[in-house]
The first five atom37 places (N, CA, C, CB, O) and aatype in JSON, in Angstrom:
{
  "aatype": [12, 15, 1, 1, 6, 16, 2, 14, 10, 15, 19, 10, 1, 5, 0, 9, 8, 7, 19, 16, 14, 7, 9, 0, 19, 11, 0, 1, 1, 19, 7, 7, 15, 16, 8, 5, 19, 14, 9, 6, 9, 7, 15, 16, 5, 7, 11, 0, 10, 0, 9, 1, 17, 10, 10, 0, 0, 15, 1, 11, 1, 14, 7, 1, 2, 12, 0, 13, 11, 10, 15, 15, 6, 10, 19, 3, 0, 0, 11, 7, 15, 7, 3, 0, 9, 1, 11, 1, 6, 6, 16, 8, 1, 12, 0, 6, 0, 2, 1, 0, 13, 0, 8, 13, 1],
  "atom_mask": [
    [1, 1, 1, 1, 1],
    [1, 1, 1, 1, 1],
    [1, 1, 1, 1, 1],
    [1, 1, 1, 1, 1],
    [1, 1, 1, 1, 1],
    [1, 1, 1, 1, 1],
    [1, 1, 1, 1, 1],
    [1, 1, 1, 1, 1],
    [1, 1, 1, 1, 1],
    [1, 1, 1, 1, 1],
    [1, 1, 1, 1, 1],
    [1, 1, 1, 1, 1],
    [1, 1, 1, 1, 1],
    [1, 1, 1, 1, 1],
    [1, 1, 1, 1, 1],
    [1, 1, 1, 1, 1],
    [1, 1, 1, 1, 1],
    [1, 1, 1, 0, 1],
    [1, 1, 1, 1, 1],
    [1, 1, 1, 1, 1],
    [1, 1, 1, 1, 1],
    [1, 1, 1, 0, 1],
    [1, 1, 1, 1, 1],
    [1, 1, 1, 1, 1],
    [1, 1, 1, 1, 1],
    [1, 1, 1, 1, 1],
    [1, 1, 1, 1, 1],
    [1, 1, 1, 1, 1],
    [1, 1, 1, 1, 1],
    [1, 1, 1, 1, 1],
    [1, 1, 1, 0, 1],
    [1, 1, 1, 0, 1],
    [1, 1, 1, 1, 1],
    [1, 1, 1, 1, 1],
    [1, 1, 1, 1, 1],
    [1, 1, 1, 1, 1],
    [1, 1, 1, 1, 1],
    [1, 1, 1, 1, 1],
    [1, 1, 1, 1, 1],
    [1, 1, 1, 1, 1],
    [1, 1, 1, 1, 1],
    [1, 1, 1, 0, 1],
    [1, 1, 1, 1, 1],
    [1, 1, 1, 1, 1],
    [1, 1, 1, 1, 1],
    [1, 1, 1, 0, 1],
    [1, 1, 1, 1, 1],
    [1, 1, 1, 1, 1],
    [1, 1, 1, 1, 1],
    [1, 1, 1, 1, 1],
    [1, 1, 1, 1, 1],
    [1, 1, 1, 1, 1],
    [1, 1, 1, 1, 1],
    [1, 1, 1, 1, 1],
    [1, 1, 1, 1, 1],
    [1, 1, 1, 1, 1],
    [1, 1, 1, 1, 1],
    [1, 1, 1, 1, 1],
    [1, 1, 1, 1, 1],
    [1, 1, 1, 1, 1],
    [1, 1, 1, 1, 1],
    [1, 1, 1, 1, 1],
    [1, 1, 1, 0, 1],
    [1, 1, 1, 1, 1],
    [1, 1, 1, 1, 1],
    [1, 1, 1, 1, 1],
    [1, 1, 1, 1, 1],
    [1, 1, 1, 1, 1],
    [1, 1, 1, 1, 1],
    [1, 1, 1, 1, 1],
    [1, 1, 1, 1, 1],
    [1, 1, 1, 1, 1],
    [1, 1, 1, 1, 1],
    [1, 1, 1, 1, 1],
    [1, 1, 1, 1, 1],
    [1, 1, 1, 1, 1],
    [1, 1, 1, 1, 1],
    [1, 1, 1, 1, 1],
    [1, 1, 1, 1, 1],
    [1, 1, 1, 0, 1],
    [1, 1, 1, 1, 1],
    [1, 1, 1, 0, 1],
    [1, 1, 1, 1, 1],
    [1, 1, 1, 1, 1],
    [1, 1, 1, 1, 1],
    [1, 1, 1, 1, 1],
    [1, 1, 1, 1, 1],
    [1, 1, 1, 1, 1],
    [1, 1, 1, 1, 1],
    [1, 1, 1, 1, 1],
    [1, 1, 1, 1, 1],
    [1, 1, 1, 1, 1],
    [1, 1, 1, 1, 1],
    [1, 1, 1, 1, 1],
    [1, 1, 1, 1, 1],
    [1, 1, 1, 1, 1],
    [1, 1, 1, 1, 1],
    [1, 1, 1, 1, 1],
    [1, 1, 1, 1, 1],
    [1, 1, 1, 1, 1],
    [1, 1, 1, 1, 1],
    [1, 1, 1, 1, 1],
    [1, 1, 1, 1, 1],
    [1, 1, 1, 1, 1],
    [1, 1, 1, 1, 1]
  ],
  "atom_positions": [
    [[10.49, 7.25, -17.92], [9.11, 7.0, -18.26], [8.63, 8.13, -19.17], [8.23, 6.88, -16.97], [8.67, 9.3, -18.78]],
    [[8.19, 7.78, -20.34], [7.75, 8.82, -21.27], [6.28, 9.15, -21.03], [7.96, 8.36, -22.73], [5.54, 8.38, -20.41]],
    [[5.9, 10.28, -21.52], [4.52, 10.74, -21.35], [3.55, 9.87, -22.13], [4.39, 12.21, -21.78], [2.39, 9.74, -21.76]],
    [[4.03, 9.27, -23.23], [3.12, 8.51, -24.09], [2.78, 7.12, -23.54], [3.73, 8.36, -25.45], [1.8, 6.52, -23.98]],
    [[3.56, 6.61, -22.58], [3.2, 5.32, -21.99], [2.01, 5.54, -21.07], [4.41, 4.69, -21.2], [2.1, 6.25, -20.06]],
    [[0.9, 4.93, -21.43], [-0.33, 5.24, -20.71], [-0.91, 4.06, -19.95], [-1.36, 5.76, -21.67], [-1.96, 4.19, -19.31]],
    [[-0.25, 2.91, -19.99], [-0.81, 1.76, -19.29], [-0.55, 1.9, -17.78], [-0.19, 0.43, -19.83], [0.58, 1.69, -17.33]],
    [[-1.58, 2.25, -17.02], [-1.4, 2.49, -15.59], [-0.97, 1.25, -14.81], [-2.67, 3.04, -15.0], [-0.25, 1.36, -13.82]],
    [[-1.41, 0.07, -15.25], [-1.05, -1.15, -14.53], [0.44, -1.43, -14.6], [-1.82, -2.34, -15.09], [1.05, -1.87, -13.62]],
    [[1.04, -1.18, -15.77], [2.48, -1.42, -15.89], [3.26, -0.42, -15.05], [2.93, -1.34, -17.37], [4.3, -0.77, -14.49]],
    [[2.77, 0.82, -14.96], [3.41, 1.83, -14.11], [3.31, 1.41, -12.65], [2.75, 3.23, -14.32], [4.28, 1.52, -11.9]],
    [[2.13, 0.92, -12.23], [1.93, 0.46, -10.85], [2.86, -0.71, -10.53], [0.47, 0.05, -10.63], [3.51, -0.73, -9.48]],
    [[2.91, -1.69, -11.44], [3.78, -2.86, -11.23], [5.24, -2.44, -11.12], [3.62, -3.87, -12.38], [5.97, -2.9, -10.24]],
    [[5.66, -1.55, -12.02], [7.04, -1.07, -12.03], [7.37, -0.33, -10.74], [7.29, -0.16, -13.25], [8.45, -0.5, -10.17]],
    [[6.43, 0.5, -10.28], [6.64, 1.28, -9.06], [6.77, 0.35, -7.85], [5.48, 2.27, -8.84], [7.7, 0.5, -7.05]],
    [[5.86, -0.6, -7.72], [5.9, -1.52, -6.57], [7.16, -2.37, -6.62], [4.64, -2.42, -6.55], [7.8, -2.6, -5.59]],
    [[7.51, -2.84, -7.81], [8.72, -3.66, -7.96], [9.97, -2.86, -7.6], [8.84, -4.19, -9.41], [10.89, -3.4, -6.98]],
    [[10.0, -1.59, -7.97], [11.15, -0.74, -7.68], [11.3, -0.4, -6.21], [0.0, 0.0, 0.0], [12.42, -0.2, -5.72]],
    [[10.18, -0.34, -5.49], [10.21, 0.06, -4.08], [10.34, -1.15, -3.15], [8.94, 0.85, -3.74], [10.77, -0.99, -2.01]],
    [[10.0, -2.34, -3.62], [10.01, -3.54, -2.77], [11.42, -3.85, -2.25], [9.47, -4.74, -3.55], [12.33, -4.06, -3.05]],
    [[11.59, -3.88, -0.92], [12.91, -4.2, -0.36], [13.11, -5.71, -0.26], [13.07, -3.56, 1.03], [12.15, -6.47, -0.13]],
    [[14.35, -6.16, -0.33], [14.65, -7.57, -0.18], [15.11, -7.89, 1.22], [0.0, 0.0, 0.0], [15.14, -9.05, 1.64]],
    [[15.48, -6.85, 1.95], [16.04, -7.03, 3.29], [15.59, -5.86, 4.16], [17.6, -7.13, 3.25], [15.4, -4.75, 3.66]],
    [[15.43, -6.1, 5.44], [15.02, -5.04, 6.37], [15.81, -5.21, 7.66], [13.47, -5.08, 6.65], [16.51, -6.21, 7.84]],
    [[15.7, -4.25, 8.54], [16.37, -4.37, 9.84], [15.33, -4.47, 10.94], [17.32, -3.16, 10.09], [14.27, -3.83, 10.89]],
    [[15.65, -5.29, 11.93], [14.75, -5.49, 13.05], [15.54, -5.27, 14.33], [14.1, -6.92, 13.02], [16.66, -5.76, 14.46]],
    [[14.98, -4.54, 15.27], [15.68, -4.27, 16.53], [15.66, -5.54, 17.38], [15.02, -3.08, 17.29], [14.61, -6.12, 17.63]],
    [[16.84, -5.95, 17.83], [16.95, -7.14, 18.67], [17.81, -6.78, 19.86], [17.55, -8.35, 17.87], [18.92, -6.27, 19.7]],
    [[17.31, -7.05, 21.05], [18.04, -6.7, 22.26], [18.96, -7.85, 22.67], [17.05, -6.36, 23.42], [18.52, -8.98, 22.87]],
    [[20.24, -7.54, 22.77], [21.23, -8.56, 23.12], [22.13, -8.01, 24.21], [22.07, -8.99, 21.87], [22.87, -7.04, 23.99]],
    [[22.07, -8.61, 25.38], [22.96, -8.23, 26.47], [22.9, -6.77, 26.86], [0.0, 0.0, 0.0], [23.93, -6.14, 27.07]],
    [[21.72, -6.23, 26.96], [21.56, -4.86, 27.42], [21.64, -3.8, 26.34], [0.0, 0.0, 0.0], [21.29, -2.65, 26.59]],
    [[22.1, -4.15, 25.14], [22.13, -3.16, 24.06], [21.25, -3.63, 22.91], [23.59, -2.92, 23.58], [21.11, -4.83, 22.66]],
    [[20.68, -2.69, 22.22], [19.79, -3.01, 21.11], [20.56, -2.91, 19.8], [18.56, -2.06, 21.1], [21.2, -1.89, 19.52]],
    [[20.49, -3.96, 19.01], [21.16, -3.98, 17.71], [20.11, -4.0, 16.61], [22.1, -5.22, 17.59], [19.05, -4.6, 16.76]],
    [[20.42, -3.34, 15.51], [19.58, -3.42, 14.32], [20.06, -4.63, 13.52], [19.64, -2.08, 13.46], [21.12, -4.58, 12.9]],
    [[19.29, -5.71, 13.55], [19.69, -6.95, 12.9], [19.04, -7.04, 11.52], [19.3, -8.18, 13.78], [17.82, -6.97, 11.41]],
    [[19.86, -7.2, 10.47], [19.28, -7.33, 9.13], [18.6, -8.69, 8.95], [20.36, -7.14, 8.05], [19.16, -9.73, 9.31]],
    [[17.4, -8.68, 8.4], [16.67, -9.92, 8.13], [16.15, -9.89, 6.7], [15.5, -10.13, 9.14], [15.76, -8.84, 6.19]],
    [[16.14, -11.05, 6.05], [15.56, -11.14, 4.71], [14.05, -11.17, 4.86], [16.07, -12.4, 3.94], [13.52, -11.77, 5.8]],
    [[13.37, -10.51, 3.94], [11.91, -10.55, 3.99], [11.38, -11.15, 2.69], [11.32, -9.13, 4.22], [11.96, -10.97, 1.62]],
    [[10.27, -11.86, 2.81], [9.68, -12.52, 1.66], [9.03, -11.54, 0.71], [0.0, 0.0, 0.0], [8.9, -10.35, 1.01]],
    [[8.61, -12.04, -0.43], [8.05, -11.16, -1.46], [6.72, -10.55, -1.02], [7.86, -11.92, -2.76], [6.45, -9.39, -1.32]],
    [[5.9, -11.31, -0.31], [4.6, -10.79, 0.13], [4.78, -9.66, 1.13], [3.75, -11.91, 0.76], [4.15, -8.61, 1.02]],
    [[5.65, -9.88, 2.11], [5.92, -8.86, 3.12], [6.6, -7.66, 2.49], [6.78, -9.44, 4.26], [6.34, -6.51, 2.86]],
    [[7.48, -7.91, 1.53], [8.18, -6.83, 0.83], [7.21, -5.96, 0.06], [0.0, 0.0, 0.0], [7.33, -4.73, 0.07]],
    [[6.26, -6.58, -0.62], [5.26, -5.82, -1.38], [4.38, -5.0, -0.45], [4.4, -6.77, -2.24], [4.03, -3.86, -0.76]],
    [[4.01, -5.59, 0.69], [3.19, -4.87, 1.66], [3.93, -3.63, 2.17], [2.81, -5.78, 2.85], [3.35, -2.56, 2.28]],
    [[5.22, -3.79, 2.46], [6.05, -2.66, 2.89], [6.13, -1.61, 1.8], [7.46, -3.14, 3.28], [6.03, -0.41, 2.07]],
    [[6.32, -2.06, 0.56], [6.44, -1.14, -0.57], [5.17, -0.3, -0.73], [6.72, -1.91, -1.87], [5.25, 0.91, -0.93]],
    [[4.01, -0.94, -0.63], [2.74, -0.22, -0.77], [2.57, 0.76, 0.38], [1.55, -1.21, -0.81], [2.11, 1.89, 0.19]],
    [[2.95, 0.33, 1.59], [2.87, 1.22, 2.75], [3.76, 2.45, 2.57], [3.27, 0.47, 4.03], [3.35, 3.57, 2.87]],
    [[4.99, 2.22, 2.07], [5.92, 3.33, 1.85], [5.42, 4.27, 0.76], [7.31, 2.8, 1.49], [5.57, 5.48, 0.87]],
    [[4.84, 3.7, -0.3], [4.3, 4.53, -1.38], [3.17, 5.42, -0.87], [3.78, 3.65, -2.55], [3.09, 6.6, -1.21]],
    [[2.29, 4.85, -0.05], [1.18, 5.64, 0.5], [1.69, 6.72, 1.46], [0.2, 4.72, 1.23], [1.2, 7.85, 1.42]],
    [[2.66, 6.38, 2.29], [3.21, 7.36, 3.24], [3.9, 8.5, 2.49], [4.21, 6.68, 4.2], [3.75, 9.67, 2.86]],
    [[4.66, 8.16, 1.44], [5.34, 9.19, 0.65], [4.32, 10.06, -0.07], [6.3, 8.54, -0.37], [4.53, 11.26, -0.24]],
    [[3.21, 9.46, -0.5], [2.16, 10.23, -1.18], [1.5, 11.21, -0.23], [1.09, 9.28, -1.77], [1.21, 12.35, -0.6]],
    [[1.26, 10.77, 1.0], [0.63, 11.66, 1.99], [1.49, 12.87, 2.29], [0.34, 10.9, 3.28], [0.97, 13.96, 2.55]],
    [[2.82, 12.7, 2.26], [3.73, 13.81, 2.57], [3.81, 14.84, 1.45], [5.11, 13.27, 2.84], [4.15, 16.0, 1.69]],
    [[3.48, 14.42, 0.22], [3.59, 15.32, -0.93], [2.62, 16.48, -0.86], [3.36, 14.54, -2.22], [1.5, 16.34, -0.37]],
    [[3.06, 17.64, -1.35], [2.1, 18.75, -1.47], [1.26, 18.53, -2.73], [2.84, 20.14, -1.51], [1.77, 18.0, -3.72]],
    [[0.02, 18.92, -2.7], [-0.8, 18.73, -3.9], [-2.27, 18.89, -3.62], [0.0, 0.0, 0.0], [-2.69, 19.16, -2.5]],
    [[-3.04, 18.72, -4.67], [-4.48, 18.96, -4.59], [-5.2, 17.9, -3.77], [-5.07, 19.02, -5.98], [-5.82, 18.19, -2.75]],
    [[-5.1, 16.67, -4.24], [-5.82, 15.6, -3.53], [-4.98, 14.33, -3.52], [-7.21, 15.33, -4.2], [-3.93, 14.26, -4.16]],
    [[-5.44, 13.33, -2.8], [-4.67, 12.11, -2.63], [-4.46, 11.37, -3.96], [-5.36, 11.18, -1.63], [-3.39, 10.8, -4.18]],
    [[-5.44, 11.38, -4.83], [-5.31, 10.69, -6.12], [-4.16, 11.3, -6.93], [-6.63, 10.78, -6.92], [-3.36, 10.57, -7.52]],
    [[-4.1, 12.61, -6.95], [-3.04, 13.32, -7.67], [-1.67, 13.02, -7.05], [-3.31, 14.84, -7.68], [-0.7, 12.76, -7.76]],
    [[-1.61, 13.07, -5.72], [-0.34, 12.84, -5.01], [0.15, 11.4, -5.2], [-0.49, 13.16, -3.52], [1.33, 11.16, -5.41]],
    [[-0.79, 10.43, -5.11], [-0.43, 9.03, -5.28], [0.05, 8.75, -6.7], [-1.62, 8.12, -4.93], [1.03, 8.04, -6.9]],
    [[-0.65, 9.31, -7.68], [-0.24, 9.08, -9.07], [1.15, 9.67, -9.32], [-1.26, 9.7, -10.05], [1.96, 9.07, -10.02]],
    [[1.42, 10.85, -8.76], [2.74, 11.46, -8.92], [3.82, 10.59, -8.29], [2.77, 12.87, -8.3], [4.89, 10.4, -8.87]],
    [[3.54, 10.07, -7.1], [4.52, 9.22, -6.41], [4.75, 7.92, -7.17], [4.05, 8.92, -4.97], [5.88, 7.45, -7.26]],
    [[3.69, 7.34, -7.73], [3.83, 6.09, -8.49], [4.67, 6.31, -9.74], [2.45, 5.55, -8.88], [5.53, 5.48, -10.06]],
    [[4.44, 7.41, -10.43], [5.22, 7.71, -11.64], [6.68, 7.93, -11.27], [4.65, 8.96, -12.37], [7.59, 7.45, -11.95]],
    [[6.91, 8.67, -10.18], [8.29, 8.91, -9.72], [8.97, 7.59, -9.33], [8.3, 9.88, -8.52], [10.13, 7.37, -9.67]],
    [[8.25, 6.73, -8.63], [8.82, 5.45, -8.2], [9.14, 4.57, -9.41], [7.85, 4.72, -7.25], [10.15, 3.87, -9.43]],
    [[8.27, 4.61, -10.42], [8.52, 3.84, -11.64], [9.76, 4.36, -12.36], [7.3, 3.9, -12.57], [10.47, 3.6, -13.01]],
    [[10.01, 5.67, -12.25], [11.21, 6.27, -12.86], [12.46, 5.98, -12.04], [11.03, 7.79, -13.01], [13.58, 6.05, -12.56]],
    [[12.28, 5.66, -10.76], [13.42, 5.37, -9.9], [13.79, 6.52, -8.98], [0.0, 0.0, 0.0], [14.92, 6.59, -8.49]],
    [[12.85, 7.43, -8.76], [13.1, 8.54, -7.83], [11.93, 8.62, -6.86], [13.31, 9.9, -8.59], [11.03, 7.78, -6.9]],
    [[11.92, 9.62, -6.01], [10.81, 9.79, -5.07], [11.16, 9.33, -3.67], [0.0, 0.0, 0.0], [12.18, 8.66, -3.45]],
    [[10.3, 9.69, -2.73], [10.55, 9.39, -1.31], [10.5, 7.89, -1.0], [9.53, 10.11, -0.46], [11.26, 7.41, -0.15]],
    [[9.63, 7.16, -1.67], [9.51, 5.72, -1.41], [10.79, 4.99, -1.82], [8.28, 5.13, -2.16], [11.25, 4.09, -1.11]],
    [[11.36, 5.37, -2.94], [12.62, 4.78, -3.4], [13.74, 5.14, -2.43], [12.97, 5.26, -4.84], [14.59, 4.31, -2.11]],
    [[13.72, 6.39, -1.95], [14.73, 6.83, -0.99], [14.64, 6.0, 0.3], [14.55, 8.34, -0.66], [15.66, 5.65, 0.88]],
    [[13.42, 5.7, 0.72], [13.19, 4.9, 1.94], [13.76, 3.49, 1.76], [11.67, 4.82, 2.26], [14.37, 2.94, 2.68]],
    [[13.56, 2.91, 0.58], [14.08, 1.57, 0.29], [15.61, 1.58, 0.33], [13.58, 1.08, -1.1], [16.23, 0.69, 0.92]],
    [[16.21, 2.58, -0.31], [17.67, 2.67, -0.33], [18.23, 2.87, 1.08], [18.13, 3.81, -1.24], [19.27, 2.31, 1.43]],
    [[17.52, 3.67, 1.88], [17.93, 3.91, 3.26], [17.88, 2.61, 4.07], [17.02, 4.98, 3.91], [18.79, 2.34, 4.86]],
    [[16.83, 1.82, 3.88], [16.68, 0.54, 4.57], [17.8, -0.42, 4.18], [15.31, -0.09, 4.26], [18.38, -1.09, 5.03]],
    [[18.11, -0.47, 2.88], [19.18, -1.35, 2.41], [20.54, -0.91, 2.95], [19.21, -1.38, 0.87], [21.37, -1.74, 3.31]],
    [[20.76, 0.41, 3.01], [22.01, 0.94, 3.57], [22.14, 0.56, 5.04], [22.08, 2.48, 3.41], [23.22, 0.17, 5.51]],
    [[21.04, 0.68, 5.76], [21.02, 0.36, 7.19], [21.34, -1.13, 7.39], [19.63, 0.7, 7.81], [22.1, -1.49, 8.29]],
    [[20.76, -1.99, 6.56], [21.01, -3.43, 6.65], [22.47, -3.74, 6.33], [20.07, -4.2, 5.7], [23.09, -4.57, 6.99]],
    [[23.02, -3.07, 5.34], [24.42, -3.28, 4.95], [25.36, -2.82, 6.06], [24.73, -2.52, 3.65], [26.37, -3.47, 6.34]],
    [[25.03, -1.69, 6.7], [25.87, -1.16, 7.77], [25.86, -2.07, 9.0], [25.39, 0.24, 8.16], [26.85, -2.13, 9.73]],
    [[24.75, -2.77, 9.22], [24.62, -3.64, 10.4], [24.79, -5.11, 10.06], [23.26, -3.42, 11.05], [24.28, -5.99, 10.76]],
    [[25.5, -5.37, 8.99], [25.71, -6.74, 8.53], [26.42, -7.6, 9.58], [26.51, -6.73, 7.23], [26.23, -8.82, 9.63]],
    [[27.23, -6.96, 10.4], [27.99, -7.69, 11.42], [27.07, -8.35, 12.45], [28.95, -6.74, 12.13], [27.47, -9.31, 13.1]],
    [[25.85, -7.84, 12.59], [24.92, -8.39, 13.58], [23.98, -9.44, 12.99], [24.11, -7.27, 14.2], [23.02, -9.84, 13.65]],
    [[24.23, -9.87, 11.76], [23.33, -10.81, 11.09], [23.24, -12.15, 11.83], [23.8, -11.05, 9.67], [22.24, -12.86, 11.7]],
    [[24.27, -12.5, 12.6], [24.25, -13.79, 13.3], [23.32, -13.78, 14.51], [25.66, -14.16, 13.74], [23.13, -14.83, 15.12]],
    [[22.74, -12.64, 14.88], [21.8, -12.56, 16.0], [20.39, -12.97, 15.62], [21.78, -11.16, 16.56], [19.5, -12.99, 16.48]],
    [[20.16, -13.29, 14.37], [18.82, -13.62, 13.88], [18.09, -14.61, 14.74], [18.91, -14.15, 12.5], [16.95, -14.97, 14.43]]
  ]
}
């Protein structure tokens, strides 16, 4: 992302699109043990999760105020880095690791 791109809406769209997960894990209890079962999530739920993760990552950042922290996180997410992107990758890794339990849906 270059400094000269100034359209904030495109940065916001890019950030949300980059953070939106396609799959998540849900704890399901089967025979006394709890399994993390991967489930597909729809676009609306995915976007809601993405916005929640962006806000949580912004709150964790050091900085002056929330507006500054959120804008920094959005720019980072649009570039493909930042805590929110890390959270998405972690979720996808978790779903991939627990793929064997997908039949418990």
